[in-house]
Residue, then its C-alpha position, 0 to 999 in steps of 0.5 A: m682441576t682445582r687450580f683451573l677452577w680458581d683461575k676461572f673464578s679470578k677471571d670471572y670475578l674481575e670481568t664482573f666487577l669491571a664490565s659496567s665501566g668498560d670493555v673486558k676481554t678474558s683469555l685474550d690471545v696475543t703473538a703467533e705463539t699464542q700467549e693468553i692474557d687473563v683479563y684485558f680491560r679498556p675503560t669506556s665510562p668517564k668515571i670508574p665507580p668509587e666503590l671498586g676502591l683499589l681495583g677501580k684505581l687500577a682500571q683508570t686506564p687500559c690495562l692487563l690484569e694477571p691474577y695468580r692463584n699461587p705466589i708469582t714465580l720468576d718464570s711466571l713474571n717473565d711470561c707476564l712481561s712478554k705478554r705486555f711487550a706483545i701488546r705494546e708491539i700491537f699498539q705500536r703497529e696500529a699507530k704506525r698504520n694510522k700514521q700516529r704517534i703513541s706515548e708509553e703512557e698509552i700502552p696498557k699497564l700490566w697489573i700482576i695480582t699475586p697472593t704473596a711475592s718473595e723478597r727475591i722476586l721484588s729485588l730482582f725486578t727492583a720493584q718499589l712502593q710508590p707514594n699514594w698507592g700504599e702498602g702491597v703495590y710494587f712498581l717495576p722500573q717505569g719502562l716496563g709499565t708493570a706493577i705487582i699487587v701483593i695481596h697479603q700486604l694490602p691494608e685491610t680496608s674497604e678500599t682493598l676488599w675486592l682484591r683481598l677476596l682473591g687472596r689465600g688463607g687468612t687474608r681471604e678468610r678475613a675478607i669474607d668476614e668483612l664481606e659478610r658484615l656489609s649491608p645487604n644492599a651494599p654495592l657489589k656484595s651480591a655479585s661477590l657472594n654469587l661468584l664465591y658460591n659458584l666457586s664453592r659448588n664447583l670445588e665441592a663437586l671435585s672428587k679430590k680436594t685440598q685442605e684449603d678447598r675444604q676449608f673454603i667450602m666450610r666457610l661459605a656454607p653458613l654464609y650461603q645458608q644465611d643468604r638463602e634464608q634472607a632471600v626467602q624471607q624477603g620473598v615472603q614479605q614481598g608476597i605479603q605486600q603484593g597480596r595486600q596491594q592486590g586485595e586493596a585494589k580489588l576492594v576499591l574497584r568494587q566500590l567504584q563499579r557499584r557507584f559508577g558501573e563499568i570502569p574504563q580499562n585505562l583507569e582500572e589499570t592505573i588503579r591496579k598499579l597504585p601502592v597500598e597507601r594510595l589505594e587507601d587514600l582513594g578508598l576514602a576520596l571516592l566517597d566524594f566523587d560524582t562522576l568518573t571525571d572526578l576519579d580521572n582527575w584524582l588519578h591524574p592531578 
């Protein structure tokens, strides 16, 4: 059950981050034997948001994303490759049906995301680092269209943060620390926290938890409390500001009604929507108004 929750979190997490930039399908079935692709992404936006960092770089072209909770095994890696071959066959059939040619570069790339990977696995598949990709990103031979992202080897920079949150142990703990230090208005922070909170609550509901699960729940608890308190405080401040704005609007409208009698509804609605600063200015300006036309001209210069 624990593994299922973590797997669901990974799919939801990637879908949330990529949804604004293209079409995302999770748990996509391929082949008659029903192999399931975790996440299939096809960009539809001309530009992937730069704040996605390395994750955005993976999503520059159509791709398959296979996040793993536990270190990738030989069998799991071969399963991933078979899914990519199945997708390749689908694309080739579609091209043949439309009497088109398709290049290998147009076939979705497979990105395997794993917390760690053994030297044996990397060696068996001749996985190699490439310039301009940095540590932790290993490319299999070109014809396979596949790369392995080894999360714990990624440099701890803002570029890799969103992928490192899918890691384990200390790697994830440090990524959560970084997430906590981000500005409250930082892009994607709120979405990440909500997904992590949901995972924490789901894990907490389990009758049997691993030590790692318990540590994760404990790490998220103070962060969740801090986030809730901040949200409540913001709500209080917004309430105070809203109350002040409504009070100023009522005061100005009373002054106008005493001076001119009934105020046309369209002008009243406009006044009720003015910010506090403009209402204060109007409270002074109305002393010089002779007619409602003066008020209308002030509101609509």
